[in-house]
C-alpha positions as CSV (number, residue, x, y, z in Angstrom):
1,M,0.0,0.0,-0.2
2,L,1.0,3.6,-0.9
3,D,1.8,5.9,2.4
4,F,0.0,8.9,1.3
5,P,0.3,10.6,4.4
6,R,4.2,10.2,4.3
7,L,4.5,11.6,0.6
8,A,2.2,14.5,1.9
9,Q,5.4,15.6,3.9
10,S,7.7,15.7,0.9
11,P,8.3,18.2,-1.9
12,R,9.2,15.4,-4.0
13,L,9.5,11.9,-4.7
14,L,12.8,11.0,-6.6
15,L,13.5,7.5,-7.9
16,E,16.4,5.6,-9.9
17,A,16.9,2.5,-12.0
18,D,20.1,1.0,-12.7
19,L,20.1,-0.1,-16.2
20,W,22.4,-2.2,-18.6
21,P,22.3,-3.4,-22.1
22,V,20.4,-7.0,-22.4
23,Q,23.4,-8.3,-24.6
24,G,27.3,-7.0,-24.6
25,D,28.0,-3.4,-23.4
26,R,27.5,-1.2,-26.4
27,F,24.4,1.2,-26.7
28,Q,23.1,3.6,-29.1
29,P,21.9,6.9,-27.4
30,T,19.4,9.4,-28.3
31,G,20.6,11.8,-31.2
32,F,19.6,15.4,-32.1
33,P,19.6,17.1,-35.6
34,D,23.2,19.1,-36.2
35,L,24.0,17.8,-32.9
36,G,24.3,14.0,-32.7
37,A,24.7,12.3,-29.3
38,A,24.4,14.8,-26.4
39,T,27.6,14.3,-24.6
40,Y,28.9,16.5,-21.7
41,T,31.8,16.8,-19.2
42,R,31.0,17.0,-15.5
43,P,33.2,19.4,-13.1
44,D,34.9,16.4,-11.9
45,G,36.1,15.8,-15.3
46,I,33.4,12.4,-15.8
47,E,32.3,12.5,-19.3
48,M,28.4,12.0,-19.4
49,L,26.2,11.3,-22.2
50,L,22.1,11.7,-22.5
51,V,20.6,8.3,-23.3
52,E,17.1,9.2,-23.5
53,S,15.8,12.8,-23.2
54,A,12.6,14.0,-20.9
55,Q,10.6,14.8,-23.6
56,S,10.9,11.3,-25.1
57,M,10.6,9.8,-21.6
58,A,7.3,11.4,-21.2
59,N,6.1,9.8,-24.9
60,R,7.3,6.5,-23.6
61,L,5.4,6.9,-20.0
62,E,2.2,8.0,-21.7
63,A,2.3,4.8,-24.1
64,V,2.2,2.3,-21.3
65,C,-1.2,3.5,-21.1
66,W,-2.4,2.8,-24.4
67,D,-3.4,-0.5,-26.3
68,D,-2.7,-0.3,-29.9
69,S,-4.7,-3.2,-30.6
70,L,-7.7,-2.1,-29.1
71,D,-7.1,1.7,-29.9
72,D,-8.2,2.5,-26.5
73,L,-6.9,3.0,-22.9
74,V,-5.1,-0.3,-21.2
75,P,-7.9,-2.3,-19.4
76,E,-6.4,-1.6,-16.1
77,L,-7.2,2.3,-16.8
78,D,-10.7,1.7,-17.5
79,G,-12.8,4.5,-16.6
80,M,-10.1,6.9,-16.7
81,P,-11.3,10.3,-18.7
82,Y,-9.8,11.3,-21.9
83,V,-10.6,13.1,-25.2
84,T,-10.7,11.2,-28.7
85,V,-11.1,12.7,-32.0
86,N,-12.6,11.1,-35.0
87,L,-10.9,12.6,-38.1
88,S,-12.7,13.2,-41.0
89,S,-11.5,12.5,-44.4
90,A,-8.6,10.7,-42.6
91,T,-6.5,8.3,-44.9
92,G,-4.4,6.5,-42.0
93,K,-6.0,6.0,-38.6
94,P,-9.6,7.1,-38.2
95,R,-8.9,8.9,-35.1
96,T,-6.6,10.1,-32.6
97,S,-6.6,11.3,-28.4
98,S,-5.4,13.3,-26.0
99,I,-3.0,10.1,-24.7
100,L,-1.5,9.9,-28.0
101,E,-1.2,13.7,-29.1
102,F,2.1,15.3,-28.5
103,H,0.3,18.3,-27.1
104,R,-2.3,16.3,-25.1
105,L,-5.5,18.8,-24.6
106,N,-3.7,21.4,-26.8
107,S,-3.7,19.6,-29.5
108,P,-5.0,21.2,-32.6
109,Y,-7.1,18.4,-33.4
110,I,-8.8,19.1,-30.1
111,M,-8.7,22.6,-29.8
112,S,-10.3,23.1,-33.4
113,S,-13.0,20.5,-33.0
114,S,-16.2,20.8,-34.3
115,E,-17.8,20.7,-30.9
116,G,-16.2,23.8,-29.8
117,F,-14.1,22.0,-27.2
118,A,-11.7,24.8,-26.4
119,D,-14.9,27.3,-25.4
120,R,-15.9,24.3,-23.3
121,L,-12.6,23.9,-21.6
122,A,-11.8,27.4,-20.9
123,S,-15.4,27.9,-19.2
124,E,-14.7,25.4,-16.8
125,A,-11.3,26.9,-16.0
126,G,-12.7,30.5,-15.6
127,L,-11.1,31.5,-18.8
128,V,-12.5,32.9,-22.2
129,A,-11.0,31.0,-25.3
130,R,-9.1,33.3,-27.8
131,S,-11.9,32.8,-30.4
132,K,-14.7,34.4,-28.3
133,Q,-12.3,37.3,-27.2
134,K,-13.0,41.0,-28.8
135,K,-10.5,42.8,-30.7
136,G,-8.3,45.1,-28.8
137,D,-8.1,42.7,-25.6
138,S,-4.9,43.3,-23.9
139,G,-2.1,40.8,-25.0
140,G,-4.5,38.4,-26.8
141,D,-5.0,36.9,-23.4
142,S,-8.4,36.3,-22.0
143,T,-8.0,37.0,-18.2
144,R,-7.1,40.4,-16.5
145,G,-5.2,39.8,-13.4
146,M,-3.7,36.1,-12.4
147,I,-4.8,33.1,-13.4
148,D,-6.2,30.4,-11.3
149,I,-3.9,27.5,-11.8
150,A,-5.6,25.4,-9.1
151,G,-8.9,26.1,-11.2
152,L,-7.0,25.4,-14.5
153,A,-5.7,21.9,-13.2
154,K,-9.1,20.9,-12.2
155,A,-10.6,21.5,-15.1
156,C,-7.8,19.7,-17.1
157,F,-8.2,16.7,-14.9
158,R,-11.9,16.6,-15.2
159,F,-11.2,15.8,-19.0
160,D,-7.7,14.2,-18.8
161,P,-5.8,13.6,-15.7
162,N,-2.8,12.6,-17.9
163,S,-2.3,15.9,-19.3
164,V,-2.1,17.6,-15.3
165,L,0.5,14.6,-14.8
166,H,2.5,15.3,-17.8
167,G,1.9,19.0,-18.3
168,V,0.1,21.0,-20.8
169,F,0.3,24.6,-22.4
170,L,-3.0,25.7,-23.5
171,E,-1.8,28.6,-25.6
172,K,-5.0,28.5,-28.0
173,I,-7.0,29.8,-24.7
174,D,-4.5,31.8,-23.2
175,G,-0.8,32.3,-23.4
176,R,-0.6,32.0,-19.8
177,A,-2.4,28.6,-19.1
178,R,0.2,26.4,-18.7
179,L,0.9,23.3,-16.3
180,V,4.3,22.3,-15.7
181,R,5.2,18.7,-15.9
182,L,4.5,16.7,-12.4
183,L,6.3,13.4,-13.7
184,S,9.4,14.1,-15.2
185,A,12.4,11.2,-16.2
186,F,15.3,11.1,-18.3
187,I,18.1,8.5,-18.7
188,E,21.9,9.2,-18.2
189,A,25.0,7.3,-18.9
190,E,28.2,8.1,-16.7
191,N,32.1,7.4,-17.7
192,V,31.2,7.1,-21.3
193,K,33.6,6.2,-24.0
194,S,32.6,5.9,-27.8
195,A,32.7,2.5,-29.6
196,E,33.0,3.4,-33.4
197,S,32.2,1.0,-36.2
198,G,31.0,1.2,-39.6
199,G,29.4,-0.5,-42.5
200,V,28.4,-0.6,-46.1
201,K,25.0,-0.3,-47.8
202,L,25.5,-2.9,-50.5
203,D,24.3,-2.6,-54.2
204,R,24.7,-5.9,-56.2
205,V,23.5,-4.7,-59.3
206,Q,24.8,-0.6,-59.5
207,P,27.6,-0.6,-57.1
208,R,28.7,2.7,-58.9
209,G,25.3,3.7,-59.0
210,S,24.1,7.5,-57.9
211,A,23.9,7.5,-54.0
212,K,21.6,10.6,-54.2
213,D,19.1,8.4,-56.3
214,G,19.3,5.7,-53.7
215,Y,21.8,3.5,-55.9
216,G,25.5,2.4,-55.5
217,N,27.5,0.9,-52.5
218,V,27.3,3.7,-49.7
219,P,29.6,3.4,-46.6
220,F,28.8,4.9,-43.3
221,R,30.1,5.7,-39.8
222,R,28.5,4.2,-37.0
223,I,29.0,5.7,-33.0
224,E,27.9,3.6,-30.2
225,Y,28.9,4.1,-26.6
226,V,30.0,2.2,-23.5
227,A,29.6,3.2,-19.9
228,E,30.4,2.4,-16.5
229,R,26.9,3.1,-15.3
230,V,23.6,3.8,-17.1
231,T,20.9,5.2,-14.8
232,A,17.2,6.2,-15.3
233,Y,15.9,9.3,-13.2
234,F,12.4,9.9,-12.0
235,S,10.8,12.6,-10.4
236,L,7.4,13.2,-9.2
237,D,6.6,17.0,-7.9
238,L,4.5,16.5,-5.1
239,A,4.9,20.5,-4.1
240,T,3.6,21.5,-7.1
241,L,0.7,18.9,-7.1
242,G,-0.2,20.2,-3.7
243,G,-0.3,23.3,-5.1
244,Y,-3.3,22.6,-7.3
245,N,-5.5,22.0,-4.3
246,L,-7.2,19.1,-5.9
247,P,-9.7,16.9,-4.2
248,E,-8.0,13.9,-1.9
249,P,-9.0,11.0,-4.5
250,A,-7.8,13.2,-7.7
251,S,-4.2,13.8,-6.0
252,R,-4.2,10.2,-4.8
253,L,-5.1,9.2,-8.7
254,L,-2.2,11.0,-10.0
255,I,0.5,9.9,-7.3
256,S,-0.9,6.3,-8.1
257,L,-0.9,6.6,-11.7
258,A,2.6,8.2,-11.9
259,L,3.9,5.4,-10.1
260,W,2.4,2.8,-11.9
261,K,3.5,4.2,-15.2
262,I,7.1,4.0,-14.0
263,R,6.8,0.6,-12.9
264,K,5.0,-0.5,-16.1
265,L,7.9,1.1,-18.3
266,L,10.5,-0.7,-16.6
267,S,9.0,-3.8,-16.1
268,G,8.2,-3.8,-19.7
269,S,10.7,-3.8,-23.1
270,L,13.2,-1.0,-22.6
271,R,14.1,-1.2,-26.2
272,L,14.5,2.4,-27.0
273,R,16.0,2.1,-30.2
274,T,17.4,-1.0,-32.5
275,A,20.7,-1.1,-30.8
276,C,19.7,0.5,-27.5
277,D,18.0,-2.6,-25.5
278,L,18.2,-2.1,-21.8
279,E,17.0,-4.1,-18.6
280,V,16.5,-3.0,-15.0
281,K,19.6,-4.2,-12.8
282,E,18.3,-2.3,-9.4
283,F,15.5,0.2,-8.5
284,R,15.3,2.3,-5.6
285,V,13.8,5.4,-4.1
286,T,16.2,8.3,-3.2
287,R,13.9,10.7,-1.6
288,P,12.1,10.6,0.8
289,S,14.3,8.0,2.6
290,R,13.1,4.6,3.2
291,F,9.8,5.1,1.0
292,E,9.1,1.8,-0.7
293,I,6.9,1.8,-3.8
294,P,4.8,-1.1,-4.5
295,G,4.6,-3.7,-7.4
296,V,2.8,-3.3,-10.2
297,D,-0.3,-5.2,-9.0
298,S,-0.6,-3.2,-5.9
299,L,-0.5,-0.3,-7.7
300,T,-3.0,-1.1,-10.6
301,A,-5.2,-1.7,-7.6
302,A,-4.6,1.8,-6.3
303,V,-5.1,3.5,-9.5
304,S,-8.6,1.4,-10.0
305,K,-9.7,2.4,-6.4
306,A,-8.8,6.2,-7.0
307,I,-10.7,6.1,-10.7
308,A,-13.8,4.8,-9.2
309,E,-13.7,7.3,-6.2
310,C,-13.2,10.2,-8.4
311,R,-16.0,9.0,-10.8
312,Q,-18.3,8.6,-7.7
313,A,-17.7,12.3,-6.8
314,Q,-18.2,13.2,-10.2
315,F,-14.5,14.6,-10.6
316,F,-14.7,13.4,-14.0
317,A,-16.4,14.3,-17.2
318,D,-19.6,12.3,-18.0
319,P,-19.2,10.3,-20.3
320,P,-15.2,9.9,-19.0
321,I,-14.4,9.8,-22.9
322,T,-15.1,13.1,-24.5
323,Q,-15.8,12.3,-28.2
324,L,-15.0,15.2,-30.6
325,T,-14.9,15.7,-34.4
326,W,-12.1,17.4,-36.4
327,S,-12.4,18.3,-40.1
328,P,-9.5,19.7,-42.1
329,P,-10.0,23.8,-42.5
330,K,-11.3,24.8,-45.9
331,R,-9.4,27.1,-48.0
332,T,-10.3,30.8,-48.3
333,K,-10.2,33.1,-50.9
334,K,-8.0,35.3,-48.7
335,A,-5.6,32.1,-48.6
336,D,-5.3,31.8,-52.0
337,A,-4.8,35.6,-52.6
338,A,-1.8,35.5,-50.4
339,K,-0.1,33.2,-52.5
340,N,2.5,34.3,-54.9
341,D,3.0,33.2,-58.6
342,D,5.5,30.8,-58.0
343,G,2.9,29.2,-55.3
344,T,4.7,30.4,-52.1
345,Q,2.8,31.5,-49.0
346,E,3.3,35.1,-47.6
347,D,3.1,36.0,-44.3
348,S,-0.5,36.7,-43.4
349,E,-0.9,40.2,-41.3
350,D,-4.0,39.1,-39.3
351,G,-1.9,35.9,-37.8
352,D,-4.1,33.3,-39.4
353,D,-0.7,31.4,-40.0
354,D,0.7,31.3,-36.5
355,G,2.2,27.9,-35.4
356,D,1.3,25.8,-32.5
357,A,3.4,27.0,-29.5
358,P,5.8,24.4,-28.0
359,G,4.1,22.6,-25.0
360,E,5.2,20.5,-22.2
């Protein structure tokens, strides 16, 4: 059983998991455009490597909630609310959801749905969606004075607790409507050295063919790494969660869900990429001291109990799955007129072409 009273006295819950490749010693870290592997040197001279970023770990922690074969939440999370969107004229999968979307509730498919969900969410949070603002409102934000972050958290929790846990930036409603991540994670390797190798893409038909057209023999360089230690770090921000002043069953659900996600991720496949297949050697809590995390089965029971309590207390949307529809925006004469003769798009003076701001 989780000791919730003990957690109420701690500002954060910190966990670590020692990892190691399932075979051999080499592994491939995450890479970034124009940067490659993210290496750095600590002040004591130890070479470090970022194996998996906070953004990627958030995606992996969310992925354990979803069953692709059912196109729905895994059975253990039955009854937990989220938003699903039917995509009209879709050529691939006919729908998406707040669990799968990178911006969660701020996904453009959710915020621009036919049912006007942005207005509904804004109203629940005590805000006014930008679509209903009058021209000339200061700064383009809907609320004068400070935003009620606790009210925003309650509104987001009602439709999608996952967005509260992993953070969301509702810039389409108000540029200040942001919930930071409560659950964060990353993987680092300590005292690393590069393991360089290479290979050749063989073309048995045209070995001297044009590489830019996909032909010919193409040699390539490969850089993997070995390390003295590989560690996954997890942090649950209990102080910020407490500041949301959520009802006790809601807070218990978020804590139980966060720990369930961590346990599910670590107990499943940690094949982060083709040449990075890891397994857990040791799992521990570093803060608060001598705190124990239950196993998956106990956490599943805790999550199910909290879901039932929240639903009975009407903290969830009814029905819990909010179903929306998104249709591609229609082309307008104004947009066509903004095109140059060469087909390029000019900047829009009224901001119609503003992109989505990065979220948590």
